[in-house]
C-alpha positions as CSV (number, residue, x, y, z in Angstrom):
1,M,-27.9,99.2,120.7
2,I,-29.1,95.6,120.7
3,W,-27.5,92.6,122.4
4,V,-29.2,89.4,121.4
5,D,-28.6,85.7,121.9
6,I,-29.1,83.2,119.1
7,D,-29.0,79.4,119.3
8,P,-25.9,78.2,117.3
9,Q,-28.1,76.2,114.9
10,D,-29.8,79.4,113.9
11,D,-26.6,81.5,113.3
12,A,-26.6,81.1,109.5
13,A,-30.2,82.1,109.1
14,F,-29.8,85.0,111.4
15,N,-26.7,86.3,109.7
16,H,-28.2,86.0,106.3
17,W,-31.3,87.9,107.4
18,H,-29.4,90.6,109.1
19,S,-26.8,91.1,106.3
20,R,-29.1,90.6,103.3
21,E,-32.2,92.3,104.4
22,H,-32.4,93.9,107.9
23,M,-29.5,96.3,107.8
24,Q,-30.5,97.7,104.4
25,E,-34.1,98.1,105.6
26,R,-33.0,100.0,108.6
27,V,-30.2,102.1,107.2
28,S,-32.4,103.2,104.3
29,C,-34.7,105.0,106.8
30,P,-34.2,108.8,107.1
31,G,-31.5,109.7,109.6
32,W,-29.9,106.3,109.9
33,L,-26.2,106.4,109.0
34,R,-24.8,102.9,109.5
35,G,-25.6,99.5,110.8
36,S,-23.1,97.0,112.1
37,R,-23.2,93.4,113.4
38,F,-20.6,92.1,115.9
39,K,-20.4,88.6,117.4
40,R,-19.1,87.8,120.9
41,I,-15.7,86.1,120.8
42,D,-16.9,83.3,123.1
43,P,-20.2,81.6,123.7
44,T,-22.6,82.7,126.5
45,P,-22.8,80.5,129.6
46,E,-25.9,79.0,127.9
47,Q,-23.7,78.1,124.9
48,R,-25.5,80.6,122.7
49,S,-24.0,83.0,120.2
50,R,-24.4,86.6,121.4
51,Y,-24.5,89.4,118.9
52,L,-24.2,93.2,119.2
53,L,-26.3,95.1,116.6
54,F,-25.1,98.7,116.6
55,Y,-26.7,101.4,114.6
56,D,-25.4,105.0,114.2
57,A,-28.0,107.7,113.5
58,E,-28.3,111.4,113.3
59,G,-30.2,111.6,116.7
60,T,-32.7,109.8,118.8
61,A,-35.6,111.3,116.9
62,T,-34.6,109.1,114.0
63,F,-36.1,106.2,116.0
64,E,-39.5,107.8,116.1
65,S,-40.1,108.4,112.4
66,E,-43.2,107.2,110.7
67,I,-41.2,105.5,108.1
68,Y,-39.3,103.5,110.7
69,Y,-42.5,102.6,112.6
70,A,-44.2,101.5,109.4
71,R,-41.5,98.9,108.9
72,L,-41.8,97.7,112.6
73,R,-45.6,97.3,112.1
74,N,-45.1,95.3,108.8
75,P,-42.2,92.8,109.2
76,S,-41.0,90.9,106.2
77,E,-41.4,87.2,105.8
78,M,-37.7,86.6,106.9
79,S,-38.2,88.9,109.9
80,R,-41.2,86.9,110.9
81,A,-39.0,83.7,110.9
82,I,-36.1,85.3,112.7
83,F,-37.6,87.4,115.6
84,P,-39.0,84.4,117.4
85,K,-35.4,83.0,117.6
86,F,-34.2,86.0,119.7
87,R,-33.2,85.2,123.2
88,D,-32.2,87.5,126.1
89,T,-32.6,90.6,124.1
90,W,-31.5,94.1,125.3
91,R,-32.6,96.9,123.0
92,T,-32.3,100.6,123.8
93,V,-32.1,103.7,121.8
94,C,-29.2,105.7,123.3
95,A,-27.9,109.3,123.2
96,V,-24.1,109.9,123.1
97,E,-23.1,111.4,126.4
98,Q,-19.4,111.5,125.6
99,R,-17.4,110.4,122.5
100,W,-13.7,110.1,121.7
101,G,-12.5,109.1,118.2
102,D,-14.6,108.2,115.2
103,G,-15.5,105.3,112.9
104,I,-15.6,101.7,114.1
105,G,-13.0,99.0,114.5
106,V,-12.7,95.2,114.1
107,A,-13.4,94.6,117.8
108,A,-15.9,96.1,120.2
109,L,-15.8,96.0,124.1
110,T,-19.1,96.7,125.8
111,L,-20.3,97.3,129.3
112,R,-24.0,97.6,130.3
113,M,-24.3,99.7,133.4
114,K,-26.7,101.3,135.9
115,A,-27.1,105.1,135.6
116,Q,-24.9,105.8,138.6
117,N,-22.0,103.5,137.6
118,T,-18.7,105.1,136.6
119,A,-17.3,104.0,133.3
120,P,-13.5,103.8,132.5
121,F,-14.1,106.2,129.5
122,D,-10.8,108.2,129.9
123,K,-8.7,105.0,130.4
124,L,-10.0,103.5,127.2
125,A,-9.4,106.5,125.1
126,A,-5.9,105.4,124.1
127,L,-3.6,104.9,121.0
128,E,-5.0,101.4,120.1
129,T,-8.6,102.5,120.5
130,V,-10.6,103.6,117.4
131,R,-13.5,105.2,119.2
132,V,-15.1,105.1,122.7
133,D,-18.8,106.0,123.3
134,L,-20.4,106.6,126.6
135,L,-24.1,106.2,126.0
136,V,-27.3,107.0,128.0
137,G,-30.4,105.0,127.4
138,S,-33.6,106.8,126.2
139,A,-36.2,104.5,127.7
140,A,-39.2,106.0,126.0
141,V,-37.8,106.3,122.5
142,G,-38.5,103.8,119.8
143,Q,-40.6,101.6,122.2
144,A,-44.1,101.7,120.7
145,H,-45.9,98.4,120.6
146,T,-45.5,96.9,117.1
147,A,-45.8,93.6,115.2
148,E,-42.0,93.1,115.5
149,K,-42.2,93.2,119.3
150,E,-45.0,90.6,119.3
151,L,-42.8,88.3,117.4
152,R,-40.0,88.3,119.9
153,P,-40.6,85.6,122.6
154,A,-39.9,88.0,125.6
155,P,-40.0,91.7,126.2
156,D,-36.8,93.5,125.4
157,R,-34.7,94.6,128.4
158,Q,-33.3,98.1,128.4
159,I,-30.0,99.6,129.6
160,E,-29.6,102.8,131.5
161,R,-26.0,103.4,130.3
162,A,-23.5,101.7,128.2
163,L,-19.8,101.9,127.3
164,V,-18.8,100.8,123.8
165,A,-15.2,100.9,122.8
166,F,-13.9,100.0,119.3
167,F,-10.4,98.7,118.7
168,W,-8.0,97.9,115.9
169,S,-7.7,94.2,117.0
170,V,-9.3,91.6,119.3
171,E,-6.0,91.5,121.2
172,A,-6.1,95.2,122.0
173,A,-9.7,94.9,123.2
174,Q,-8.7,91.9,125.4
175,A,-5.8,93.8,126.9
176,A,-8.1,96.8,127.6
177,R,-10.6,94.6,129.3
178,Q,-7.9,93.0,131.5
179,R,-6.6,96.4,132.5
180,H,-9.8,98.5,132.9
181,A,-13.0,96.5,132.5
182,P,-12.9,92.9,133.6
183,T,-16.6,92.3,133.3
184,A,-16.9,93.7,129.7
185,E,-17.8,91.5,126.7
186,I,-15.8,91.5,123.5
187,F,-17.2,91.2,120.1
188,T,-15.7,91.0,116.6
189,L,-17.1,92.8,113.5
190,Q,-18.9,90.6,111.0
191,H,-20.6,93.1,108.7
192,T,-21.3,96.8,108.4
193,V,-23.5,98.8,106.0
194,S,-23.6,102.6,105.7
195,K,-26.0,104.9,103.9
196,D,-23.5,105.4,101.1
197,D,-23.5,101.6,100.5
198,L,-27.1,101.5,99.5
């Protein structure tokens, strides 16, 4: 799970990098199943674009493989140009505590939470929802010091828990936010790449 802000003038370069190189590089690693990029439906208070980069994998051990770390230690030319543009980055490997449904949808509702917070998981598992994940952050996983970390202008922040709900439409996500999660953010799907696409 990665939430990252990008200044609007850098959106095109960021999207090109993530769609044409970064997802393929990551998803081709052993155990990675799918990478997806979502964009927040409205700008942040700082007028930046916020993105949700969401990766499905076989398990958290996937993010400790030598192949993955080799890529983190040797970023591409495009990665070296893009990572310094990251702002307000939250990056955490998570385990699935609870899941309802499967696949992903056109809209995603996200809540970042403290460990003791109660999430509206059961309320969001409804007809118009594609999938709901209640996630627990694994603070020590995938956090080795690498060249990629050095390129980002500030240390990544981490989450303790997160709720991610995927919907058939933005309107369904907005209605669910209004009813059950007023502080949640809503994102729309821009691109997804699965292992079978490579």
